[in-house]
N, C-alpha and C positions, 0 to 999 in steps of 0.2 A: 138922565140925559145931561143935566148941567154939570154933574161930576165928571162925566166922560169928556165934555167940552173943555172943562177946566184942566183936566189932565193933559189934553192935547196942547193947550196954550202954554203950559209949563214944560212941555217936552217929555212928560212922564208916560211914554207909550206903554210900558209894562203895566202901569196902573190902569191906563185906559183900556188895555186889553182885558185885564182882570174884571173891571166893571162891566164891560161889554158882554163877556161870557156869562157873568152872573145875572145879567138881565137880558135874556134872549129877545124880549119884545121891544128893546130899545132900537129906535130907528136912527141910523147914522147916515150922514151924507156920503157920497162916493169917495170924496177926497180922504175922509177918515178911514174908510175901508182900505184905500190904497196904502195909507201910512201903516195901518195895522198889518196888512199882508207883507209889506216890505220889512217890517219889524220881525215877523215870523220867518221870513226868508233869511234875514241876517242872523237870527238866533237859532235857525233850523228847528223851530218850534212846530213840528208837523201836526201834532194833535190839536193845538190851538188854531192852526191855520184851517184845519178841517171844519172846526166850529165856525170860523169866520166865513168860510165858503157857504156853509149851510145858512148862516145869517144873511148872506147876500141873496141867496135864492129865496128865502122866506120873505124878505122885504122887497122882492120884485126888481132887483138890480141885475138879474142874470143876463139880460140883454145889453147891459152896458159894455161897450166895446173895450174900454180901458181896464175895467175891473176884470172882465173875462180874460183879457190878455195877461193881466197880473197873476191870475189864478193859474193859467197855463205855465207861466214862468216859475211859479212856486212849485207845482207838481214836478216839473222837469228838474228843478234844482234838488229835490229830495229823491230823484230817481224813479218816480212813479209816472212813467211815460204813458201808461194805459189811461190813467185818470186825466192826464194832460191832453191826450188825444180825444177823449170823450168830451171834455169841455170845449176843445177846439172845434170838433165836429158839430156841436150844438150852437155855435156862434152864428147868429143871423147876418152879421156884418164882420168883415175882416179887413185889416189894413196891412201894410208891409211889416209893421212891428209884430202883429199877431202871427203872420206867416213865419217871420224870422224866429220868434219865440219857439214855435213848434219844431222848425228845422234845427236850430241850435240845441234844443232839448233832446232830440233824437241823437244828434252828433255827440253831445257831451256824455251821453249814456251808452255809447258804443253801437247804436242802431244806425249805422252809416247808410245802409241801403234805404231804410225808411226815410232818412233825412233827405236823400237825393230824390226820392219819389215825391215827397211833399214839395221840394224845390221845383220839380218839373210841373207839378199841379199848379203851383203859384204862377209860373210863367204862362201856362195855358189859360189861367184866369185873368191874364192881362195885368197883373200887379208887377210893378218894376222893383227889382231887388235893390237894396242899399249895400253899403260896404260890409255891414255885419252879416247880411244874408249870404253875400258872395264868400266871405271868409269862412262861415260855417259849412257851406257846400264844398268849398275847396278842401277844408280839413277832413271832411268825410271821405273825399276822393283820396287824400293822402293816406289815411289809415287803411283804406282798401287797396292802396298801391295801384289805383286806377288812373294812370296818366292820361289816357285818351279822354276820359270823362272830364278831368281837370282842364284839358286843352279846349274842350267844347265850352266849358264855363268861361274860360279865358276869352274865347271868341265873343261871348256876350259882353264881357267887361270892356273889351276894346271898343265896342260901339257906344258905350255909355260914358258917364262923367266920373267914373271911379278908377280910370286907368292909371292915374298917378297917385291914388290913395295909398298911403303907407301901410295901412292895415291889410288891404287887399294884396299889395305887392309882397308883403311878408308871408302871407298865406300861399301865394304862388311860388315863392322862393322855397318854402318848406316842402311843397309838392314835388318840385323838380329835384331837390336835394335828396329827399327820402325815397324817391322812385329811381334814383341812380343816375339821373341826368345832371351830373355835377357841373359840366361845362355850361349848360344853359342856366343853371342856378347861379353860377359865378358871374355870368354876363348880367343877369338880372340884378344881382347883389351890387355889382359895380355901378349900375345905372341909378341906384337909389342914392339921392344926394344927401338927405338927412336921415341917416340910419338910426333907428332906436334899438333898444336892447332885444326886442323881439326879432328884428332883422338879423342882428348878429347871432342870436341863438339858433335861428333857422339854418344859417350857413354853417356855423360851427357844429351843430348837431348832425346835419346832413353829412359833413365830411367825416365825423366820428363814426356814424352809422355805416358808411360805405367803406370804412377801413383806412381812410386817409388820415392816420393819426398825427403824423408830423405836420401836415397842413392844418389840421384842426388846432394844434398847439400854436402854430405860427399865427393863425388868425386870432386866437385868444389873446396872444401877446399884443397884437396890433390893436385889438379892442381896448386893452388896458392902457396902452400908450396914448390913445385918443381920449382918455379920461372917462370912458364909459364904464359904469359900475356893473359888474356881473351879478346875476341873481342865481337862484337855486337851479334853474334850468340850464344856465350856462355851465355852472360847475358840475352839474350832473352829466352833461355831455362830455366835458373834459375828463371826468372820472371814467366814463365809458371808454374814451380813447386810451386812457391809462392802462386798461386791461390788455391793450394791444402790444405791450412790451416796452415800457419806459423804466428808467432807473427809480429805485425806491426813494432816492433823494427828491425827485420831482413830486412824488406822491406826498411826501412830508411837507413840501412847499405849498402844495394845493391845500393840504390839511390846515396849515398855518393861515393861509388866506381865508379859508372858511371861518376860522375862529376870529380873525381880524375883522371880517365883515359882519360878525355877529350872527352867522347862519348855522352855528353848531347845534341849535335846537331843532333843526329840520331832521326828522327821523329818516326821511327818504335819502338825504345827503349822507347822513351817518351810516345808513345801511350800505350805500354805494362805497363809502370809504372802507368799511369793514370788508366788503367783497374784494376791493382792489388790494388791500393789505394782505388778505388771505391768499389771493391768487399769485401774489409776488413772494409767497413763502414767509411773510412776517406775521405769523399766527399770534405771536405775543402782542404786537401792536393792535391787531384786530380785536383780541380779547380785552385788552385794556380799554379800548375805545367803547366796546360793548358794555363793560362794567361802569363806564362813566355816564352812560345814558340814564336820564331821569326816569324815562318810561320806555321800555323795550317793546317792540312790535314784531309781527311775523316776518317783515322784510329783514330786519337786523338779525333775527334768530336764524333765518334761512341762510343768510350770507355767512354767518359764523359757522353753522353746522356744515355748510358746503366747504368751508376752509378746513375744518376738522376732518372731513371725509377724504381729503387729499393726502393725509398723513396718518398712517395706522397708529402712530405713537400718541395721537390725541383722541383715540376712540372713547376713553373714559370721560373726557370733557364733553364730548358730543352726547353721550348717554345722560350725563348730569344735566346738560342744557335741555335736552328733550324732556326729561322728567320734570324739570322746572316749568317748561311750557305747559305740560299736562296739568300740573298743580295750579298754575295761574289761569287755567281754562282758556288758554290762547287757542285760536283756531288752527288746528293741524290740517294742512292741505296735502295734496298728493305729492308735491315736490319734496316736502319734509319727509314723508313716509318713504319715498324712493331713496333719499339720501341716507336715512337711518338703516334701511334694509341693505343698502350697498356697504355701509360700514360693518354691519353684522356679517355680511358675506366675506368681506376682506379679512376680518379677524376670526372667522369661523365660529361666531358666537351663536350657536343654535338656540340656546335658552332665551336670549334677548330677542332674537329673530322671531321666535314663536310668539313672544309677548306683543311685539309690534304687529304681527299678523293678526292676533286676536283683537288688538286695539283697532286696526284698520277695518276688520270685519264688523266690530261692534258699532263704530261711529261712522264708517263710510262703506256700507255694504255694497255700494255701486261704484267702487273705486275703478279708475280707468286702466287702460292696457299697460301703461308705464309701471304702475304699482304691481300688477300681475306679473309682468316681466321681471321686476326686481325680486319678487317672491320666488319665482322659479330659479333665478340666479343664486339667491341666498341659500335655498334648500340644497341645490346642486353642489355648491361650494362647501357646504357643511356636511356633505356626505349622505344626505337624505334624499336620494334620487326618487324614491317612491313618493315622498311628500312633494317633490318638485313636479312629478307627474300629476299629482292631485291638484296642485295649484294651476297647472296648465289646463286640466280638464274642466276646472271650475270657471275659467275665464269665458266671458261672453264673446267679445270681439277680440280675435287674435290677429296680430300683425306678423310681419316677417321676423321681427325681433323675438316674439314669443316662441315661434317654432325654432329659431336659431338658438335661443337660450337653452331650450330642453335638449336639442341635438348636442350642444356644447357640454351640457351636463352628462349625457350618455358617454360622450367622447372621453371626458376626464376620468370617468370611472370604468373605462374599458369595455363598455357595451357597444362595440362596433356595429354588430348586426342590427341592434335596436335603433341605433342612430340612422342607419341607412333605411330601415323600414319607416321611420318617422319622416325622413326626407321624401320617400315615395308617397306617403300619405299627404304630406304638405303639397306636393305637385298635384295630387288628385283633387285637393281642395281648391286648386286654382291660384295658389300662392307662388309668387316668383322668388326663387332664392337669390341672395346677394353674395358678395365676395366673402363676407364673414361666415355665412352658412357653409360655403364650400371649404373654408379654412377649418371649421369645426369638423366637417366630414372627413377631410384629409388627415386631420390629427387623429380622429377615431380609427381610420384605416391603418395608419402607420403604427399605432400602438396595439393593434389587434391582429396584425399580419395579413390584412386584406389587401394584398398588392394589386391584384387584377381589378378589384372594385375601386380602389383608390385611383388607379390610372384612368379608369373609365370615367370617374367623376371629374378628374382633372381635364380630360379632353372635352367632356360635356360643358364644363365651365367656360372653356375658351371658344369652342366651335358653336355650341347651341345657345349659350346665354351671352356670348360676346363680352365676357368679363376678362380684362387683362390681369394676368397673375402678378401678385406682388412678391417681394422677397420671402414673405412668410409662407406663401403657397409653395414656392419652389423648395423652401426648407423642409416642408412636410413631405413633398414628393421624394426629395433626396433621402430623407430619413426613412421613407417607405421602402425604397430600394435597398438602402444600407442595412436596415434591420433584417432583411431577407438574405443578406450576403451578396447581393448584386452590386458590388462596389464599383465595377467598371461602368455600369449603367448610371449609377449615382454620379460618378465623376464626369461622365459624358454630358449629363444633364447640366452640371455646373458650367462646363465649357460652352454649351450651346445657349445658355441663358442670355437674354438681352439686357440684363441688369448686373451690376457688380455684386459678386458673392458677399454675403454677410457672415458675421461670426457664427451665427446659429447654423448656417449651412456647413461650414468647415467643422463645427463641433459635432454635427451629426455624422460626418465622414470619419472624424477621429474616433468617436465612440464605437462605430461599427468596425473600424480597423483593429481596435483593441479586442473586440469579440472574435473576429475572424482571422486575426494575425497577419494583416496586410501591412508589412513594415514600410514599403516604399511610399504607398499612398498615405499612410499615417504620418510619415515624415513631412510630406508636402502639406497636408492639412495643418500639422502642428506649426510649421514655419509661418504659414499665413496667419494663424492665430496668435503667434508670438508678436507679429507686427501689429495686429489689430487690437489685441488685449494683452499687452506685455506684463501687466500686473496680476493677471488671473492665474493663480497657482495650479488649478486643476488641469490645465492644458499640459504643463510640464510633467505633472504626475502621470497622466495617461500615456504620454509619449515614453516616459521612462519605463512604465509597465510593459509597453509594447516591445521595447528593446529587451527587457528582462525575459519576457516570454519567448523571444526569438533567440535568446542566448547571447545577445550583443551587449555584454557586460560593460565594455568600455564606453559605448554610447549612452548606456543607462547612467553610468557614473558621471559622464560629462553633463548630461541633462540635469541631474541632481545638483551638480556643482554650479551650473548656470542659475539655478534657483537660489542657491546660497549667495552668489555674487549679486543678485538682484534683490536680496533680502526678502525673498518670498517664502511664505509658509502655507502649508495646506490648511484651509479653513476647517475647523472642527465641525462635526455634525451636531445638530441640536434638535430637540423636539419641543413642541408647544403643548403644554398641559393645562387643562382647565378643570378645576374641581367640580365634581358632579354633586357634591353635598352643599357647597356654598353657592347659593344662587342670588343673582342681583335682581331685585324687583323694581321694574319701572312703574308698575301700577300697584300700589299697596291695596290689599283687600280691605273693603269697608267693614 
């Protein structure tokens, strides 16, 4: 006991904790237990804190209000809300600090509804909330995007003495901003006389979240001009706004500011920077930043792989990074798996796609619908429609994307009848198709000559499902008519459309005119394409071939001469070959 006391007097809490645990029968005063628990909270020493808790119960201090509250705080801090609630429920006496500890514990761990239920129980028990209670309850409403609940809490605040409290005002500001009530948030922000960094963060973050990127940057500059030092949350919001479309120069300036403020060690900020660089096409900067990190994590890896996924030229780097993550035993989540499967689909790498499928099945047998959809897409794009069908059948919960992915797979491989049958089954299951579903179906019909079925689907989309057709839908219908030689019907469709014809529409007409020898309509389609895609050589070649087939040699020669004047050449065809002998192994056999 004397050794423990001496350790406390000299501030050696680690030594005191060691002696206390080695002598379970040692009786300590409550203040010592409080200090030891706080030490465990600060050091996240979960195992030792469990021993201290047992020590408290053994020595008869379980009914101590302050000690029990401290234990609740500890369990909440380590994410064990069940144990925190058990301790809270056994408390014979509770004060506002105890209630607030439980409310904030739920809120901090994402149990927002539970936090509000405890808050409501506290009010019924006649306990008055303090600024920390109100703040925790408001933040729970913010995460739930429950503005009405936040307004009710604000009504209680207006009746009390915390109406001007900066902590509470910042929480209210955050609620309004993130729920989309920007004008109300701005009024509240302007009324705060002495704004702290939390207030600025709430307003800047709200503007960024709602897409007001320019306003977010303007407010950030105002904050800097007033001498307020931004923190990780400020810069994280600004980086989120950067994704909305600013110059690469500004991103570099933000990067320089992060370094200047000494915040480059924040993995969360570095991950955001990698993401922003990648989304702006600066993969090299993103990769260099990743390589400079002392310790990489799932956030930075996901951001970089996401960047690689946007460009097929970086598929090898993506596979190398994924393999490195596996070797480091980094937690592979569903987002990473979806990204990798999408990369495999885009480069038609069936070998690697199968390995990732095996990896997903081995380590995450209960993967979500997004991974299942990515598997269907990967197998379909790799030419393995049977495997795509198996992946679809193995899925537990299917959504509209699941059905649409397989329909699109059938469409790309010319299985028009199978695509329509799957659509009928989809309707029978009670699933409502969307615009992408119909686009895939129309594509299937146009490539398999199912004109009547395609037209019926198009009319159902508009009249039954109230889906407004996009240019892509019209393009498929025009192609549907054109491929069957119904060129006048295809042209009439273009004339009656309520949107401006796209290049793909005229390309469909031009291609059909080449097949069926319609020179006049072919000329019209080609002239439109020359205006829309003046550097696309294939349009000139097709028109020249139409003239040649019709015996209009002078016009054919003029078209070829026009190509020469514009320095256009026909793009050579090419094939993508992948060796079946040389296989890349993501997972080396043990």
